[in-house]
C-alpha positions as CSV (number, residue, x, y, z in Angstrom):
1,X,-12.7,-1.5,2.1
2,X,-9.6,0.1,0.4
3,X,-8.3,-1.1,-2.9
4,X,-5.5,-3.6,-2.8
5,X,-3.0,-3.4,-5.6
6,X,-2.5,-7.1,-6.3
7,X,-6.2,-7.9,-6.5
8,X,-7.3,-5.1,-8.8
9,X,-4.3,-5.0,-11.2
10,X,-3.9,-6.4,-14.6
11,X,-0.5,-7.5,-16.0
12,X,-0.2,-6.4,-19.6
13,X,1.9,-8.8,-21.6
14,X,4.2,-11.5,-20.5
15,X,7.3,-9.4,-20.8
16,X,6.3,-5.8,-20.0
17,X,5.1,-6.4,-16.3
18,X,3.0,-3.3,-15.7
19,X,0.2,-2.6,-13.4
20,X,-3.0,-0.8,-14.3
21,X,-5.4,-0.1,-11.5
22,X,-8.9,-1.2,-12.4
23,X,-11.9,0.4,-10.7
24,X,-14.6,-0.8,-13.0
25,X,-17.1,-3.3,-11.4
26,X,-15.2,-3.0,-8.1
27,X,-17.1,-2.1,-4.9
28,X,-14.1,-0.6,-3.2
29,X,-12.9,2.9,-2.2
30,X,-11.0,4.6,-5.0
31,X,-7.4,5.5,-4.3
32,X,-6.9,9.1,-3.4
33,X,-5.6,11.4,-6.1
34,X,-2.1,11.5,-4.6
35,X,-1.7,7.8,-4.9
36,X,-0.7,7.3,-8.6
37,X,1.4,4.6,-10.2
38,X,3.7,5.8,-12.9
39,X,3.6,3.6,-16.0
40,X,6.6,3.6,-18.3
41,X,7.3,1.7,-21.5
42,X,10.5,1.4,-23.6
43,X,13.7,-0.5,-24.0
44,X,15.2,0.3,-20.6
45,X,12.5,-1.6,-18.6
46,X,12.6,-4.5,-21.0
47,X,16.3,-4.7,-20.8
48,X,16.2,-4.9,-17.0
49,X,13.6,-7.6,-17.1
50,X,15.6,-9.6,-19.7
51,X,18.8,-9.4,-17.6
52,X,17.1,-10.5,-14.4
53,X,15.4,-13.4,-16.2
54,X,18.7,-14.4,-18.0
55,X,20.6,-14.4,-14.7
56,X,17.8,-16.0,-12.7
57,X,17.6,-13.3,-10.1
58,X,14.8,-12.3,-7.8
59,X,13.9,-8.7,-7.0
60,X,11.9,-7.2,-4.2
61,X,10.3,-5.0,-6.8
62,X,8.4,-8.0,-8.2
63,X,8.0,-10.2,-5.1
64,X,6.7,-7.4,-2.9
65,X,4.5,-6.0,-5.6
66,X,6.1,-2.6,-5.4
67,X,4.0,0.1,-7.1
68,X,7.2,1.9,-8.3
69,X,8.5,-1.1,-10.3
70,X,7.8,0.5,-13.8
71,X,9.4,3.8,-12.8
72,X,12.5,2.3,-11.3
73,X,13.1,-0.3,-14.0
74,X,12.6,2.5,-16.6
75,X,15.5,4.2,-14.9
76,X,17.5,0.9,-15.0
77,X,17.5,0.3,-11.3
78,X,16.2,-2.6,-9.3
79,X,16.6,-4.0,-5.8
80,X,18.0,-7.5,-5.8
81,X,16.6,-10.0,-3.4
82,X,18.9,-12.8,-2.2
83,X,18.3,-16.4,-1.0
84,X,15.1,-17.3,-2.8
85,X,11.6,-15.9,-2.8
86,X,10.3,-17.7,0.2
87,X,10.7,-16.2,3.7
88,X,10.8,-17.9,7.0
89,X,8.6,-15.2,8.5
90,X,5.1,-14.2,7.7
91,X,4.8,-10.5,8.4
92,X,1.2,-9.5,7.8
93,X,2.0,-6.5,5.6
94,X,4.3,-8.2,3.2
95,X,3.6,-9.9,-0.1
96,X,6.7,-12.1,-0.2
97,X,6.0,-15.8,0.0
98,X,6.0,-17.7,3.3
99,X,7.1,-21.3,2.6
100,X,9.9,-23.7,3.0
101,X,13.0,-21.8,1.7
102,X,15.2,-22.9,-1.1
103,X,18.8,-24.1,-0.7
104,X,21.3,-21.4,-1.0
105,X,22.8,-20.8,-4.4
106,X,26.5,-20.2,-4.1
107,X,26.7,-18.6,-7.5
108,X,24.0,-16.0,-6.8
109,X,26.5,-13.3,-5.5
110,X,28.4,-13.5,-8.8
111,X,25.2,-13.2,-10.8
112,X,24.1,-10.1,-8.8
113,X,27.5,-8.6,-9.6
114,X,27.0,-9.4,-13.3
115,X,23.6,-7.9,-13.4
116,X,24.8,-4.8,-11.6
117,X,27.6,-4.5,-14.2
118,X,25.2,-5.0,-17.1
119,X,22.9,-2.3,-15.7
120,X,25.9,0.0,-15.2
121,X,24.7,0.7,-11.7
122,X,26.4,3.5,-9.7
123,X,24.4,2.4,-6.6
124,X,23.4,-1.2,-5.9
125,X,20.7,-2.1,-3.5
126,X,20.5,-5.6,-2.1
127,X,18.0,-7.2,0.2
128,X,16.9,-10.7,1.1
129,X,14.1,-12.8,2.6
130,X,14.6,-13.8,6.2
131,X,16.5,-17.0,6.6
132,X,16.1,-18.1,10.2
133,X,16.6,-21.7,9.0
134,X,20.3,-21.1,8.3
135,X,23.0,-21.2,11.0
136,X,24.2,-17.7,10.1
137,X,20.8,-16.6,8.8
138,X,22.3,-15.6,5.5
139,X,24.9,-13.1,6.8
140,X,27.8,-14.6,4.9
141,X,25.7,-14.7,1.7
142,X,25.2,-10.9,2.1
143,X,28.9,-10.5,2.7
144,X,29.8,-12.6,-0.4
145,X,27.4,-10.6,-2.6
146,X,28.9,-7.3,-1.4
147,X,32.4,-8.6,-2.1
148,X,31.5,-9.8,-5.6
149,X,29.8,-6.5,-6.5
150,X,32.8,-4.5,-5.3
151,X,35.0,-6.6,-7.6
152,X,33.0,-5.7,-10.6
153,X,32.0,-2.1,-9.6
154,X,34.7,-0.8,-7.2
155,X,33.3,2.7,-7.3
156,X,29.6,1.8,-6.8
157,X,27.8,2.5,-3.6
158,X,26.2,-0.6,-2.0
159,X,23.2,-0.5,0.2
160,X,22.0,-3.6,2.0
161,X,18.5,-4.0,3.5
162,X,18.7,-6.8,6.0
163,X,16.5,-8.9,8.3
164,X,17.2,-8.4,12.0
165,X,19.4,-11.6,12.3
166,X,17.6,-12.1,15.6
167,X,19.8,-9.4,17.0
168,X,23.0,-11.6,16.8
169,X,25.9,-9.1,16.8
170,X,28.3,-11.6,15.3
171,X,26.1,-11.8,12.2
172,X,25.8,-8.1,11.9
173,X,29.6,-7.9,12.1
174,X,29.9,-10.4,9.3
175,X,27.9,-8.1,7.0
176,X,29.7,-5.0,8.2
177,X,33.1,-6.5,7.6
178,X,32.3,-6.5,3.9
179,X,31.9,-2.7,4.1
180,X,28.6,-1.8,2.6
181,X,28.0,1.9,2.1
182,X,24.6,1.8,3.9
183,X,23.2,-0.7,6.4
184,X,19.4,-0.6,6.2
185,X,17.0,-2.4,8.5
186,X,13.4,-1.3,8.5
187,X,11.5,-0.5,11.7
188,X,8.3,-0.8,9.7
189,X,5.7,0.4,12.2
190,X,5.2,1.7,15.8
191,X,5.9,-0.3,18.9
192,X,2.3,-1.0,19.7
193,X,1.6,-2.5,16.3
194,X,4.9,-4.4,15.9
195,X,3.7,-7.7,17.5
196,X,0.6,-8.2,15.4
197,X,2.0,-6.7,12.1
198,X,5.7,-7.9,12.1
199,X,5.3,-11.3,13.8
200,X,8.7,-12.5,15.1
201,X,10.4,-9.2,14.6
202,X,10.6,-6.9,17.6
203,X,10.5,-3.1,17.8
204,X,13.3,-2.7,20.4
205,X,15.4,-5.4,18.8
206,X,15.3,-3.6,15.4
207,X,16.4,-0.4,17.1
208,X,19.3,-2.2,18.7
209,X,20.3,-3.8,15.4
210,X,20.6,-0.4,13.9
211,X,22.5,1.1,16.8
212,X,24.8,-1.9,16.9
213,X,25.5,-1.5,13.2
214,X,26.5,2.1,13.7
215,X,28.7,1.4,16.7
216,X,30.3,-1.7,15.4
217,X,31.3,0.0,12.1
218,X,32.8,2.9,14.2
219,X,30.4,5.2,12.4
220,X,31.9,4.4,9.0
221,X,28.8,2.7,7.6
222,X,25.7,4.8,7.2
223,X,22.5,3.4,8.8
224,X,19.0,3.7,7.4
225,X,15.5,2.7,8.3
226,X,12.0,3.1,7.1
227,X,8.4,3.1,8.4
228,X,5.0,2.7,6.8
229,X,1.9,4.6,7.8
230,X,-1.7,3.7,7.5
231,X,-1.6,0.5,9.5
232,X,-3.4,2.0,12.5
233,X,-0.7,4.1,14.1
234,X,-1.4,7.6,15.5
235,X,0.5,10.7,14.4
236,X,2.1,10.8,17.8
237,X,3.3,7.2,17.4
238,X,4.9,8.2,14.0
239,X,6.8,10.9,15.9
240,X,7.8,8.3,18.5
241,X,9.3,6.2,15.7
242,X,11.2,9.1,14.3
243,X,12.6,10.0,17.7
244,X,13.5,6.4,18.5
245,X,15.3,6.0,15.2
246,X,17.3,9.2,15.7
247,X,18.3,8.1,19.2
248,X,19.5,4.8,17.7
249,X,21.9,6.9,15.6
250,X,20.1,6.2,12.3
251,X,21.3,8.6,9.5
252,X,18.7,8.1,6.8
253,X,14.9,7.9,7.2
254,X,12.1,6.9,4.8
255,X,8.4,7.2,5.4
256,X,5.8,5.9,3.0
257,X,2.1,5.0,2.7
258,X,1.2,1.4,3.4
259,X,-0.8,-0.3,0.6
260,X,-2.1,-3.8,1.3
261,X,-0.8,-6.4,-1.1
262,X,-4.1,-8.4,-1.0
263,X,-7.3,-8.6,1.0
264,X,-5.6,-11.3,3.2
265,X,-3.0,-8.9,4.5
266,X,-3.1,-6.4,7.3
267,X,-6.0,-4.0,6.6
268,X,-5.4,-0.4,5.6
269,X,-6.6,2.0,8.3
270,X,-6.1,5.4,6.5
271,X,-4.6,7.2,3.6
272,X,-2.2,9.9,4.8
273,X,-2.2,13.2,2.9
274,X,1.0,14.5,1.4
275,X,1.0,17.5,3.7
276,X,1.4,15.2,6.7
277,X,4.3,13.5,5.2
278,X,5.9,16.9,4.6
279,X,5.3,17.7,8.3
280,X,7.1,14.5,9.4
281,X,10.0,15.2,7.1
282,X,10.4,18.7,8.5
283,X,10.3,17.4,12.0
284,X,12.9,14.7,11.3
285,X,15.2,17.3,9.7
286,X,14.7,19.7,12.7
287,X,15.8,17.0,15.2
288,X,18.9,16.1,13.2
289,X,18.2,13.8,10.2
290,X,20.0,15.1,7.2
291,X,18.6,12.6,4.7
292,X,14.8,12.1,4.7
293,X,12.4,10.8,2.1
294,X,8.8,11.2,3.2
295,X,5.9,11.0,0.8
296,X,3.1,8.5,0.0
297,X,4.9,6.6,-2.8
298,X,8.2,6.4,-1.0
299,X,9.5,2.9,-0.4
300,X,12.6,1.9,1.5
301,X,14.8,1.5,-1.6
302,X,13.1,4.1,-3.8
303,X,15.7,6.4,-5.4
304,X,18.1,5.1,-2.7
305,X,21.2,6.4,-4.3
306,X,20.0,10.0,-4.6
307,X,18.9,9.9,-0.9
308,X,22.3,8.8,0.4
309,X,24.2,11.4,-1.6
310,X,22.8,14.0,0.8
311,X,24.3,12.2,3.8
312,X,27.6,11.5,2.1
313,X,28.0,15.2,1.2
314,X,27.3,16.1,4.8
315,X,30.0,13.7,6.0
316,X,32.5,15.0,3.5
317,X,31.9,18.7,4.5
318,X,32.4,17.8,8.2
319,X,35.9,16.4,7.6
């Protein structure tokens, strides 16, 4: 059985928040040599940790047990997670809690803006738990956060990673009216595996959400999506996902290796070699994607600002 990060990791110190994979006395398959977590120490990461705790903010970096946390925080970047740390959906690949969600905090958008200013971010990434319990499923909270960040950092890029809003176009429009730089919604996996892996989320609905976001913004907002591999999909199904996302007018694509958060989550079926990720990236670029990140440790928000620069430059050169 493959190693699961959350079960074989040790947190070192109450404030440093770092993972060290422990293989001693563990009857599990060792991670392949290309799966390596970068561990960084120093004041940058501690400063980010302190700001987040001071402002009482959640991050997907922590809640989803992202293996890139130390690297990103060292570079003074983080992905803010809105509307609490309990989700109304229980996707079988995800480490985020599934429980009764908290009441919305009307001051949270301002605190995200304050944290972004303290961190001097040039590119701000914001996501959320799914909030099917709310009348607008959190769309107006997204919009308020974008607005508050724009007030503090008018020149910053803003990427939002949203739930599917159950496909409701008026909620997608609410978010788009706040003019994010990038609208990101992850497809996650192939159509065959979506029902058991993603629960209430639907493959075709996710594609439509992405296409609606592109059309409703009149092409002014970039769209982005990501998939994981290693859940049981075939290589052909990965290509199907890439083609479907391109046909849905998605601009930016990410592909990364699935790593189970715990033994209770969806079981890992395979480790994909870096060469295969490179093949998929080449294929995506050949069919028309201009911004692709495809490698084992890529996550949806990993180095997001650098990735979007490629697409923005393409748009500017086309004018």
